[in-house]
C-alpha positions, -999 to +999 in steps of 0.1 A: -809+311+044-780+301+021-768+266+016-735+257+031-707+247+008-686+222+024-645+218+014-636+193+041-602+180+039-586+149+057-551+142+057-522+122+070-488+141+078-454+129+079-458+090+078-424+074+077-419+046+051-391+019+045-394+017+006-376+001-021-369+030-038-341+044-059-330+051-094-292+045-093-277+009-091-263+016-054-300+019-042-313-011-059-322-039-032-321-015-003-348-002+015-347+037+021-371+062+043-395+080+026-418+110+047-455+107+028-480+131+033-515+131+017-543+154+020-576+144+004-604+167-006-641+149+005-673+153-009-709+149+004-692+143+039-714+147+071-685+148+096-714+155+122-726+121+119-697+102+140-699+075+112-663+064+099-683+061+063-687+095+060-648+103+060-616+084+048-599+059+073-566+070+081-550+037+086-566+029+048-541+058+035-510+043+055-517+008+040-519+023+003-484+037+007-472+006+026-481-018-003-466+007-028-429+006-007-432-037-010-420-034-049-394-015-063-400+018-079-371+041-094-385+075-087-405+090-059-424+110-086-441+074-097-444+064-060-464+098-052-487+096-086-497+058-078-506+067-041-525+097-057-541+077-083-550+047-054-568+077-030-587+088-058-604+053-059-620+062-025-654+070-022-657+108-016-625+120-025-626+147-050-589+157-050-555+143-034-522+162-026-496+136-021-460+148-010-433+124-008-398+133+006-368+112+004-342+124+032-313+105+019-312+119-019-293+149-014-266+151+012-273+181+034-309+184+020-341+172+015-357+161-018-392+158-026-423+161-052-459+169-047-486+159-069-521+174-072-548+150-089-584+164-091-612+141-103 
């Protein structure tokens, strides 16, 4: 019998965050909406156990994004990079994809960034 290879993913999509974000002078001191999505590849998890320690707590992911939103960051690229780094600190996380969208960045469009980090 061959061994089963697991490539399990946990995600949090379309989290609305009000962030102190923006490079331009008119953006300083204001909160702006961001839409954040996080996808994690987890290793060594046993989802059949019904045990939270075998996965990633979604509320922790939301908390990481909220915490980053409290201090001013100029670029969504920096926000995404810092969020990805924080996610990689979690046990079992082998890789992370973070997508950050900024609805008000460009009139009539959606600006964003996607970063992938692998341990």
